[in-house]
C-alpha positions as CSV (number, residue, x, y, z in Angstrom):
1,M,-22.1,1.6,2.6
2,S,-21.7,-1.7,0.9
3,H,-22.8,-0.2,-2.4
4,Q,-20.1,2.5,-2.1
5,L,-17.5,-0.1,-1.3
6,I,-18.5,-2.2,-4.3
7,Q,-18.4,0.9,-6.5
8,F,-15.0,1.8,-5.2
9,F,-13.5,-1.6,-6.1
10,N,-15.2,-1.5,-9.5
11,D,-13.6,1.9,-10.2
12,I,-10.1,0.9,-9.3
13,G,-8.0,0.4,-12.4
14,G,-10.6,2.0,-14.7
15,V,-9.8,4.6,-17.3
16,V,-10.1,8.1,-15.7
17,Q,-11.2,11.1,-17.7
18,I,-8.9,14.0,-16.6
19,G,-9.6,17.5,-17.9
20,T,-7.3,19.8,-16.0
21,L,-3.9,19.7,-14.5
22,V,-5.4,20.0,-11.0
23,E,-7.5,16.9,-11.5
24,Y,-4.4,15.0,-12.8
25,Y,-2.4,16.1,-9.7
26,D,-5.2,15.0,-7.4
27,Y,-5.5,11.6,-9.1
28,I,-1.7,11.1,-8.9
29,K,-1.6,12.1,-5.2
30,A,-4.5,9.7,-4.4
31,V,-2.6,6.8,-6.1
32,E,0.5,7.8,-4.3
33,Y,-1.3,7.7,-0.9
34,L,-2.7,4.3,-1.7
35,I,0.8,3.0,-2.5
36,C,2.1,4.4,0.8
37,V,-0.7,2.9,2.9
38,G,-0.1,-0.4,1.1
39,F,3.6,-0.2,2.0
40,L,2.9,0.7,5.6
41,V,0.6,-2.4,5.9
42,A,2.9,-4.8,4.0
43,F,6.2,-3.9,5.5
44,P,5.5,-5.0,9.1
45,I,4.2,-8.3,7.8
46,F,7.2,-8.7,5.6
47,Y,9.6,-7.9,8.4
48,K,7.9,-10.3,10.8
49,N,7.8,-13.2,8.4
50,V,10.9,-12.8,6.3
51,I,13.5,-10.7,8.2
52,M,13.6,-12.5,11.5
53,Y,16.5,-12.3,14.0
54,N,18.2,-15.6,14.8
55,N,18.2,-15.9,18.6
56,D,20.9,-18.5,18.5
57,A,23.3,-16.2,16.8
58,E,23.2,-13.7,19.7
59,N,23.9,-16.4,22.3
60,K,26.8,-18.0,20.3
61,D,29.9,-19.0,22.3
62,A,33.0,-17.5,20.7
């Protein structure tokens, strides 16, 4: 398992030999899915730490 994980991280960003249009499409879709997963992980962290509601603004006397 650890060998496969190390191999995975070594292969990221490497030059990929693509022979057919189907292989190209599969590669692009895999990159797209990794971007989506990264966004789904990063957005809640961003929302929690950067976009915070100000509780005092809701209780402000007009």
